[in-house]
C-alpha positions in Angstrom: 199.2 59.8 158.8 199.8 62.2 161.7 198.2 64.7 160.7 194.9 62.8 160.8 195.5 61.5 164.6 194.0 64.4 166.5 190.5 63.7 164.5 191.0 60.3 165.1 190.7 61.1 168.9 188.2 63.1 168.8 185.9 61.1 166.6 186.1 58.1 169.1 185.6 60.1 172.2 182.8 61.8 170.8 181.3 58.3 169.2 182.0 56.5 172.5 180.6 59.5 174.8 177.4 59.3 172.7 177.3 55.8 172.5 177.6 55.7 176.7 174.9 58.3 177.0 172.6 56.7 174.7 172.8 53.3 176.7 172.5 55.3 180.3 169.8 57.4 178.5 167.7 54.2 177.5 168.1 52.3 180.7 167.3 56.0 182.8 163.9 56.0 180.1 163.3 52.5 181.0 163.6 53.0 184.5 161.5 56.0 184.8 158.4 54.3 182.4 158.5 51.4 185.1 159.0 53.1 188.0 157.1 56.7 188.1 153.5 55.4 186.7 153.8 52.6 188.6 154.4 54.4 191.6 151.5 56.8 190.7 148.9 54.4 189.7 149.9 52.7 193.5 149.6 55.8 195.1 146.1 56.6 193.5 144.7 53.0 194.0 145.9 53.2 197.9 143.9 56.2 198.3 140.7 54.6 196.3 141.4 51.4 198.7 141.1 54.0 201.6 138.1 55.4 200.9 136.8 51.6 200.3 137.3 51.1 203.5 135.7 53.7 205.3 132.6 53.5 203.2 130.8 50.6 205.0 131.0 52.6 208.5 129.6 55.5 206.9 126.6 54.0 205.4 126.1 52.4 208.4 126.2 55.5 210.3 123.8 57.0 207.5 121.0 54.4 207.9 120.9 55.4 211.7 121.2 59.1 211.0 118.5 58.7 208.5 115.7 58.8 211.1 116.9 62.4 212.4 115.9 63.4 208.6 118.3 65.6 206.5 119.9 67.2 209.6 120.7 64.1 210.9 122.3 62.8 207.4 124.4 66.3 207.0 125.7 66.3 210.5 127.3 62.5 210.0 128.4 63.4 206.6 130.7 66.5 208.4 131.7 63.8 210.8 132.9 61.6 208.6 134.4 63.9 205.7 136.4 66.1 208.6 138.0 62.2 209.8 138.5 60.7 206.3 139.9 64.4 204.7 137.3 63.7 201.7 134.2 65.1 200.5 131.4 63.2 201.0 128.0 63.4 198.8 124.7 61.9 199.1 122.5 61.7 196.4 119.3 60.7 195.8 118.5 59.1 192.5 115.8 61.0 190.1 115.6 57.8 187.9 117.5 58.0 184.4 117.7 61.8 184.5 120.3 62.2 187.1 121.3 62.5 190.8 119.9 65.3 193.3 122.4 66.2 196.1 121.0 65.4 199.4 123.6 66.3 201.6 127.4 67.6 200.9 130.1 67.5 203.7 132.3 70.3 201.4 130.8 74.0 201.0 133.9 75.5 199.4 133.5 72.9 196.9 129.9 73.3 196.6 128.9 72.3 193.3 126.4 70.0 191.1 128.1 66.7 191.0 125.1 64.9 190.1 126.6 64.0 186.5 129.3 62.6 188.0 131.2 59.5 186.5 131.5 57.4 189.5 128.5 58.3 191.2 126.2 57.3 188.1 128.0 54.0 187.8 126.9 53.5 191.1 123.2 54.3 190.7 123.2 52.8 187.2 124.7 49.5 188.7 124.5 47.0 191.0 127.4 48.0 193.5 129.8 50.1 194.4 132.2 52.1 191.6 135.6 53.6 192.3 137.9 55.4 189.8 140.1 58.4 189.1 138.0 61.5 187.8 139.2 64.7 186.7 137.1 67.9 187.8 137.9 71.3 186.4 141.5 70.8 186.0 142.1 68.7 189.6 142.1 65.3 190.0 140.2 63.3 192.3 139.7 59.9 193.5 136.4 58.7 194.1 134.5 56.1 195.2 130.2 55.5 195.5 128.2 53.1 197.2 124.3 52.5 196.1 122.0 52.8 199.9 118.9 50.9 199.5 117.1 51.8 196.4 117.1 55.4 196.5 120.5 56.6 198.0 124.3 56.9 196.4 126.7 57.9 198.5 130.1 59.6 196.7 133.3 59.7 198.6 135.7 62.0 196.4 139.5 62.6 198.0 141.5 65.5 196.2 144.9 63.5 194.8 146.7 67.1 194.7 149.4 66.0 197.5 149.6 62.6 196.5 150.6 63.7 192.5 153.1 66.4 193.9 155.0 63.3 195.7 154.6 61.4 192.3 155.9 65.0 190.4 158.3 65.2 193.0 159.4 61.9 192.6 159.7 62.6 188.7 161.5 65.5 189.1 164.4 63.3 191.4 164.5 61.0 188.5 164.7 63.5 185.9 167.5 65.5 187.5 169.2 62.0 188.8 169.4 60.8 185.3 171.0 64.2 183.7 173.6 64.3 186.7 174.5 60.3 185.4 174.2 60.9 181.7 176.6 63.8 182.1 178.9 62.0 184.7 178.7 58.3 182.0 179.5 60.8 179.0 182.3 62.9 180.7 183.8 59.4 182.4 183.1 57.5 178.3 185.2 60.8 176.8 187.8 60.5 179.5 188.2 57.0 178.5 188.1 57.3 175.0 190.9 59.7 175.1 193.1 57.3 177.3 192.1 54.6 174.7 193.0 56.7 171.9 196.6 57.9 173.4 197.3 54.0 173.5 196.2 53.7 169.6 197.9 56.7 168.8 201.0 55.4 170.2 200.5 51.9 168.4 199.9 54.0 165.2 202.8 55.8 165.5 204.7 52.5 166.2 203.0 51.0 162.9 204.1 54.0 160.9 207.8 53.7 162.3 207.7 49.8 161.4 206.3 50.8 158.1 209.2 53.2 157.5 211.5 50.5 158.0 212.6 51.2 161.8 212.5 47.6 163.3 214.5 48.8 166.6 212.2 50.5 168.6 210.1 48.0 170.9 206.1 48.6 170.6 205.2 50.4 173.6 201.5 49.1 175.4 202.8 45.9 175.8 201.8 45.6 179.2 198.2 44.5 180.3 195.7 42.2 179.4 193.1 44.1 177.3 192.7 44.0 173.8 194.9 47.1 173.2 198.0 45.1 174.9 197.1 42.1 173.0 197.3 44.1 169.8 200.7 45.9 170.8 201.9 42.5 171.6 201.0 41.5 168.5 202.4 44.5 166.5 205.4 43.7 168.7 205.9 40.2 167.4 205.3 41.4 164.0 208.3 43.8 164.4 210.5 41.3 165.3 209.6 39.1 162.5 210.4 41.6 159.8 213.6 42.4 161.5 214.6 38.9 161.2 213.0 38.9 157.7 215.1 42.0 157.1 217.9 40.7 158.4 217.8 37.5 156.4 217.1 39.5 153.7 220.0 41.7 154.0 222.3 38.6 154.7 221.1 37.0 151.8 221.9 40.2 149.5 225.1 40.7 150.8 226.0 36.9 150.3 224.7 36.7 146.9 226.6 39.5 145.8 229.4 38.4 147.3 228.9 35.0 145.4 228.5 36.3 142.3 231.4 38.9 142.5 233.8 36.2 143.5 233.4 34.2 140.0 232.6 37.2 137.9 236.3 38.8 138.9 237.8 35.6 138.4 236.6 35.4 134.9 237.8 39.1 134.4 241.0 38.1 135.4 241.2 34.7 133.4 239.8 36.5 130.6 242.7 39.5 130.7 245.2 36.8 131.0 244.0 35.0 128.0 244.3 38.2 126.1 247.9 38.1 126.3 249.2 36.4 123.3 252.1 35.7 124.7 250.8 32.5 127.1 252.2 28.9 125.8 249.1 26.3 125.1 249.4 24.5 128.5 248.7 27.7 130.7 246.3 28.7 127.7 244.2 25.4 128.2 244.5 25.7 132.2 242.8 29.1 132.1 240.6 28.0 129.7 239.4 24.9 132.4 239.2 27.4 135.2 237.1 29.6 133.4 234.9 27.1 132.6 234.9 26.1 136.0 233.7 29.7 137.2 231.2 29.8 134.7 229.7 26.5 136.2 230.0 27.7 139.3 228.1 31.0 138.1 225.4 28.7 136.4 225.2 26.6 139.7 224.7 29.7 141.7 222.0 31.3 139.3 220.2 28.1 139.2 220.1 27.9 143.3 219.0 31.6 143.4 216.3 30.7 140.8 215.1 28.0 142.9 214.9 29.7 146.2 212.9 32.6 144.7 210.6 29.8 142.8 210.4 28.3 146.4 209.5 31.3 148.4 207.1 32.4 145.8 205.1 29.0 145.7 205.6 28.8 142.1 208.0 25.7 142.2 206.0 22.4 141.6 206.2 19.3 143.2 204.5 16.5 142.1 203.4 13.5 143.8 203.7 10.2 142.5 205.6 6.7 143.3 209.6 6.9 143.5 211.6 4.0 144.0 214.2 5.5 145.9 217.0 2.8 144.7 216.5 3.8 141.3 217.2 7.2 142.4 220.2 6.9 144.1 221.6 4.4 141.4 220.8 7.4 139.2 222.5 9.7 141.4 225.6 7.4 141.9 226.3 6.8 137.9 225.6 10.7 137.2 228.6 11.3 140.2 230.7 8.1 139.6 233.0 10.2 137.4 234.1 12.6 139.5 234.1 11.0 142.4 236.6 8.7 140.8 238.5 11.7 139.9 238.3 13.2 143.4 239.4 9.8 144.9 235.8 9.3 146.7 234.6 5.9 146.8 230.8 6.2 145.7 228.6 3.2 146.0 224.8 2.4 146.5 224.0 0.1 149.5 221.0 -1.7 148.7 219.4 -4.9 148.3 215.5 -4.5 147.5 213.1 -1.4 145.9 212.2 1.5 148.4 208.8 2.7 147.2 207.9 6.2 148.3 205.5 9.0 147.6 207.0 12.2 146.4 208.5 13.9 143.0 211.1 11.5 141.0 212.9 14.6 139.6 212.9 16.4 142.6 214.3 13.1 145.0 217.2 13.2 142.0 217.8 17.1 142.5 218.3 16.4 146.4 220.4 13.4 146.1 222.8 15.1 143.9 223.0 17.9 146.1 223.5 15.6 149.5 226.4 13.6 147.7 227.8 17.0 145.9 227.9 18.6 149.4 229.7 15.2 150.5 232.2 15.1 148.2 233.3 18.7 148.5 233.4 18.7 152.2 235.2 15.3 152.7 239.0 14.7 152.0 240.6 12.3 149.0 239.8 9.0 149.7 236.3 9.5 152.2 234.0 6.9 151.0 230.4 8.1 150.2 227.3 5.1 150.7 223.7 6.0 149.7 221.4 3.6 151.4 217.7 3.5 150.3 215.6 1.8 153.3 212.1 1.8 154.8 212.0 3.1 159.1 209.4 3.2 161.0 207.0 3.2 158.1 209.1 6.1 156.0 211.3 5.3 152.9 214.2 6.6 153.4 217.1 7.9 151.2 220.8 8.4 153.4 224.0 9.7 152.4 226.7 8.6 154.4 230.4 10.0 154.5 233.0 8.5 156.9 234.8 11.9 156.8 235.5 14.3 160.0 231.9 15.2 161.0 230.4 18.2 161.2 230.9 20.6 164.7 227.9 20.6 166.9 228.0 24.4 167.1 227.1 24.1 162.7 225.3 21.4 162.7 221.4 23.2 163.6 222.5 25.9 161.0 223.8 23.8 157.9 220.1 24.2 156.4 220.6 27.7 156.6 220.9 29.8 153.6 224.6 30.6 152.6 226.0 29.1 155.7 228.6 27.2 155.2 230.6 25.2 158.0 233.8 25.8 158.9 236.7 23.4 158.7 235.5 22.1 155.1 238.2 21.5 152.2 235.8 23.1 149.9 233.3 26.2 149.9 229.9 26.3 147.9 227.1 28.7 147.3 225.6 27.3 151.0 222.5 27.2 149.3 221.8 23.4 148.6 220.9 22.0 151.9 218.6 24.7 152.4 216.9 23.9 148.8 217.1 20.2 149.7 215.3 20.5 152.8 212.7 22.9 151.7 212.2 20.3 148.5 211.5 17.6 151.0 209.2 19.4 153.1 207.0 20.5 149.9 206.9 16.4 149.5 205.3 16.0 153.0 209.1 14.8 154.1 211.5 15.7 156.4 215.8 16.2 156.0 217.5 15.3 158.9 221.3 15.6 159.7 223.5 13.3 162.2 227.1 13.6 162.2 230.1 12.6 164.7 233.4 12.2 164.3 234.2 9.2 161.6 230.2 9.6 160.2 228.0 12.2 158.8 224.7 10.9 157.6 222.1 13.2 155.6 218.4 11.4 155.8 216.2 12.3 153.3 212.5 10.8 154.5 209.1 11.0 152.4 205.6 8.4 152.8 206.5 5.1 152.0 204.0 3.0 149.5 203.8 -0.7 149.5 206.1 -2.1 146.8 204.6 -3.1 143.5 205.8 -5.9 141.0 207.6 -4.0 137.8 207.1 -5.0 134.4 209.4 -5.3 131.3 212.4 -3.5 133.9 210.5 -0.5 133.9 211.2 1.7 136.8 208.5 2.3 139.2 209.0 6.3 138.9 208.5 6.0 135.1 205.4 4.6 135.7 203.6 6.7 138.7 200.5 9.5 137.8 202.1 12.5 138.7 199.6 15.1 140.5 200.8 18.6 141.3 201.0 19.3 145.2 
């Protein structure tokens, strides 16, 4: 994994630099296309408008000087061209064949302009003409005005200086753009290097977590950007995986201990039973202890199987109508013999049917767990009662014992796997209450504990349904249509 980090960093840096380069280049291209052509157009238009503003006065002067002939016209044109910094040409119309030059302010630029586009437009049209023309590799701003029926005056100003300014602006924009592009690309690459360093540390942390090292916190959690949020997510995942790994290790250790204890006991009893000198009463006692250890192993295996199926989501829980009173009496009858043997008065305290929505078999399983828990952890003579009832719109089944209660520091842990509160008379596997609460949750219910000296109550709460009459003495639970949750 680490061998791929430098290429990742370089690739990301290059990609980000290229992306920023493309964005900045696009922005500069837009600015260039919007600014430079428009600037050039505005400067040329300004030159043309200058010629247009000067034309009326010159035309008036030409009308006055025409009385002095060609000499007067040339003097007027030369003087106006000097002040205007433009070439002024006066044409005489020759019909459709072209224009004949009468006067020209420029001797250096002498040449036949009789076929000039702007001049011909003014000669052919009813009014003045203006525009931009190219002649002999140079560009000019021109304005032409017809004077009377036979004269056309052309104003032609060179655009070299104007276009030189435009070229200067163009070069400045291009140079500034290149500098901005290089600076942006360098800044983007530097930012990408910093970003990929942080991502590299995150990748290293992910690799460390993948190897099972959950002790080292993830770096880069400070800040408010997306990388910091990702790092905080990684760190939360690390803590969660650390907790899960701790629970897994504890589960394996506890399960191994719970399995090893009865197995060692079985091995010892079997070795003693192999002794042929045992008297019949001792042999029967050992056989009873062996049977008890086998039952303990069976219960533990069943509990572990249920937990694994619950964790894998493979334990089916059905939804139907369940009479909690019937379920309580069924559980009471199952444990009556054991309760009498251990000296625990066991009874059901209910007058009416309590109908709930749940899985009848799972309700029975939870009831067995709760009653067995009370029998195991209370002294001989402790009374145990089952109370089906309605409470705040919920159907409840409470198992109450009059024992010493559960210590406050243990109450928040009793539903954890393999947890066994201290001070009890006997110990189970520590899985029963964890399974019972999980089953209650799967049925959209809860399993709660309240305990104080002299009374401990474990209460199963399920969604309640309105009571319905039963026919032929058949329990409501037996008539329920079941659907898998």
